[in-house]
N, C-alpha and C positions, 0 to 999 in steps of 0.2 A: 851299687844298683841305682842309687839316687842320681848319681852323675850320668849314668847311661840313659835314664828316663828323660832327664832334662835335655841331653844332646839329641835324643830321638824326637822330642817335641820341637826343638829348634829346627831340626831338619825338615819336619813336615811343614812348618811355617815357611821355611825357605822354598820348599817345593811349590807351595801354593803361590808364593810371590812370583816365582819363575814362570809358572803356568799362566798367571794373569798377565805378566809382561809379554809372554809369547803370543797370547791371544790378542793383546792390543796391537802388537807388531803385525800380526796376520790381518787384523781388521784394517789397519792403515794401508797395507799392501793391496788388499782387495779393493779398497776405495780408490786408490790411485790407478789400479789396473782398469777398474770399471769406468773411471773418469776418462782415461785415455781411449777407452773403447768407444766413447761417444763420437769419436771421429768418424766411425763407420755409419753413424746415424745421421750424419750431415746430409741434407738434401737441398734442393733448390726451392726457394720461397720467392714469391712476388710481393713486394711491399709497395703500398701507395701512401704518398706523403701529400699533405695539403698545406700550401702557403697562402694564408688569407689575404695578405697585401704586401706588395713590394714594388719599388720603382720599376716601371715598365721597361726601362732601358736595360735593366740587368738581365732580362730574359734573352736579349740579343747576344749575350756573351756565352751561352751554353749550347751544347749540341748533343744529340743522341749518341749513346755509346761511351760517354765520359764516365770516369770513375767517380763514385759518390763516397764521401767520408763523413763520419760522425765528428763534428767539430769539437765535442767535449772529450771523447775518448781516443780519437784517432783511428777507430776501427773502419775498415772498408765495408760499407753497407751495400755494395752491389754496383752494377753498371746501369746507367740511365737508359732505359729501353723506350720510354715515351714521356712526353709532357704536353700539357694542354694549358694555354694561357687565355684568360678571359679579362679584357680591359674593364676597369671600374670607372663608370661615368658618374661624375659628381653632379648633384642636382643644383641648377642655377635658377633662382626665382626670376620670373619675368618682371618687367618694369611695372611699378605700381600704376594703377589706373588713375587718371586725373580727368574726371568728367567735367564738361563745361557747365557752369552754373545756369540753371533754367530761370529765365526772367519771370517776375511776378505777373499776376493777372492784369494789374493796372498798366504795367509797361506793355503787355501784349496788346491791350485795348488801344493804347496810344499808338503803338506801331501799326495796328490794323487801320486806325483812323487816318494816320499819315499815308499809309499805302493806298487807302481809298481815295484820298484827295489827289495823290500823284497819279495813281493808275485807276482809271475808271473801269477798266475791264476786269471782271471777276476771275477770268481764267488766268491772267497774269499774276493775280494775288495768290491763287492756289499753287501755281508753279513755284513762286518764291517761297511759300511755306514748305512745300515738298523739298526744295533745295536746302532749306535750313535743317530739316529733319535728316537729310542725307549727310550734311556736314557734321551734325551732332553724332550720328552713328559712326562715322569714320573716325572722329576724334576720340571716342570712348573706347575703341578697340585697341587693346595693348599690342605693341609690336614684340614678338618673341625674340629673346636674345639668342645669338648663335651658340650651339653647344661646343664647349671647349674641348680640345684634344685631351684624352685621358693621360694622366701622368703615372698612375698606379694600376696594378693588375693582380688578379688572383690566379694561382697556378696549381695544377695537380701533377705530381711527379710519380713515375712508376719505375721501380728498380727490380732487378733479380739478383739474389744473393744466396750463397751457400751458408746454411745455418743449421743448428741443432734445435730440436723441439725442447722448450723449457716448460716449467709447470704452468705458467700463465701466458707465455708468448714464445719467443725464439731466443736462442743464445748464439752470439757471435763472439768467438774467443771466450772471455770471461764475463762479458756484459750481456744482460738480458734486455730485450726490447719488447714493449707492450703496445697494444692498440690504445690510442689516445695519448701516448707519450709525446711530450714536446721535446724538440731537439734543434740543434743547428746543423743543417745539411750543407756540406761543402761540395759544390759541383764545379769542377775546374778551378777557377780562381775567384768564385763568387760564393757568398754565404747567404742562405735563406733560413728564416725562422719558420719551422714547419712542425706539424704533428702527424703521427702515424694514424691513418684512417682505416687501413685494412692490411691484412697479411694473409696470404693463401699459399 
């Protein structure tokens, strides 16, 4: 009798273990099936990337319709549907002003006495003083420097991609992409440092 009871208990434990193993296998199968079912949830998203600064000549190498790739993962993140380039003009300060020194009052009196001796006509003296004022004004005005051609530019890229909705963003293959995420966007043969500014 004792031997039968022990065998019966061992059989119950075995049955419990078998049930637990079967439940685990079923859970794994359900998870894998539901994961593959996400393919049906894929839909088209529009992503907007912002490149704060890049050499302006790089933007001449890209065209609409080119395939965009995540430089870190190799995922295809859509086709380039539109891009907008804004040149960055660097501020160049104008030349420093160098005003002409103003003569002292004593020197002015000597100049006026000498001018009185040479020119007895008061009108000629007034004209000469006005001429000096005009020369001072023209010398004190700084000449603006020419604005240099921009060498860098800011750009906004727009792509469309098939992706699945994730908890906080979208999922492409096994990688999740979020708003504000920085990445390297490869367009054609050119790489841009960008961040995702919007996804719809």
